[in-house]
N, C-alpha and C positions, 0 to 999 in steps of 0.2 A: 481854478488859480492853479500856479504853478510854482516851484519851487527854484527858486535863481543861483541858489547857492553863493550869496554874497557877491552877484557881481556888482564890480566898480567900472561904471562906464569911465571914470578918470583915468581908466589903466589900458583903457583902449580906444585905438583910434578910430573914428567914425566909418560906415563906408561911403564911400565915393559915388557918384553917381558918374556914368562915362556917356559920353554922347559919341557919337559917330569920328571918327577920325575924317578930315578933310581927304576929299580925293587925291589923289595924287603917286608919285612914284616913292619908294620907301624900299630901304634897305632891311630886309628880315630874315631870320631863319625859322622854320618848321622845328617847334622845342616838343612838340606832344601832336600823337597819332593814334588813331584808332576805331574802329568798323564797327558802323551801330546799324541796327535794321529802321529801315523806313517805316515813316508811320502807318502806311498801309499793311508792312508786313509781308509785302511781295519780292523782296530785294534788301541788298542794304547799301550803305556806302561808305567811305573813307572818308573820317573827318580831320584833318588836318588843322592846326593852331600855331598861326605865324605869327611870331612875339619882334616888333619894331625894333632893332638892335642901334637907329640913330637918332638926330637929331629932336626936335621937342617932343615927338611923339614916343621917342626911347621905354622900351617896357610894355607899350600896347600891345594888346591881342587882334588878331583878325583871324578867322575861319574860311574855310574851302571846302566845301562835302563835295565829293566825287562818287557818284551812282555808279560804281563801277558792276556792281549784278544788279539788274533789273529786268523786268519785261519787254521794256520798248527798249530796241537796240538802239534807237538813234541816241535816245540817253546814254549806254554805255560807250558809244562809240564817242562823244562828246566830253566824256568821262575821262576816258582814254587818252584821247589826245591833250588834252590838261595836264593829265600825272606824264603822258609823254616830257611835254613843255617843263613842268618839274624838274623832272630826271635828266633833262638837257642843262637846267639853267643850276643845278647841284652838282653834275659832274656824274651824277650814280646813273647809269645807262640799263642796269639790269638788274635792279634790285629784288630781293629777296624777302625782305621786311621793310616796312616805310619807316621803324629805326634808322634804317643806313642812309635815308636823306633828310635825319635832323642835325641841326646846329650845324650848318654847312650856309652860310651866307649868300642870298640872293636878293636880286630886285623882283618888288613886287610890284603890280601897281592896282591901286585900290579905288573901286568907285563909289558912289555912294545911292543907297535906291531907297523909296520908301514903300513899305511891309504894306501889302493888302491888308491884313486882319487889323494893325493898331495903327498904322499911318504912322507910326515911326518909322526915323531916318535912320540907317545900316547901313555897314561896310559887306561891300563882296571884293572878292579878288577875284580881277577880271585877266591878269597877264603875271606873267613870270616871265624871266632875262638873267641871266650870269651877272652877279655883280660886277662894274666896272670899276678899277682904280682910279684915281684922281687925275690920269694921265690920256684916259677914255680905253687904255689893254684892261684887257680881263688878269686878273690876278693868276698866278700858280696856283695848280689845283691842291686841295688840300690833301692832306694825309688820307688815305680809303678809310672811312669807318671802318669796327668792325662787324663783321658779319654773323656773328651770333647776337643771338636775341637774348636782350636785357635780363629775362630771369635765368637762362641756361650760363652764364657769365659768372666766373669765379671771382 
């Protein structure tokens, strides 16, 4: 038995189950990033969290994992080329920290795929591009983000 300290479900919104968003192009921004170890422990990947900024799916999250440290050099090459595309899309060509790419709108191409282990349909980010304005041009570059890591800022 577990004590729930008077929990009242009437005061808390229930968890909503989210399905994958439809494949397509979305305006999004990187809102979180962190390095995590691979499941096998022989490398690490950069996990980027993208938040959709516009349209019906505004506020929804999708993730990209870039395996930048791995024994298979082809895997690293693919991840580095993907990171290059992201850097070009957000206009930050030489980031020292992934936080420098946060909160800059870009266009992402999302695909849907079936997980082999569960059969669930999940999203996968498959492309990155500069955000275009309504007239088809690229907007003026945003002010450069701070280069100081969040924990070092005052």
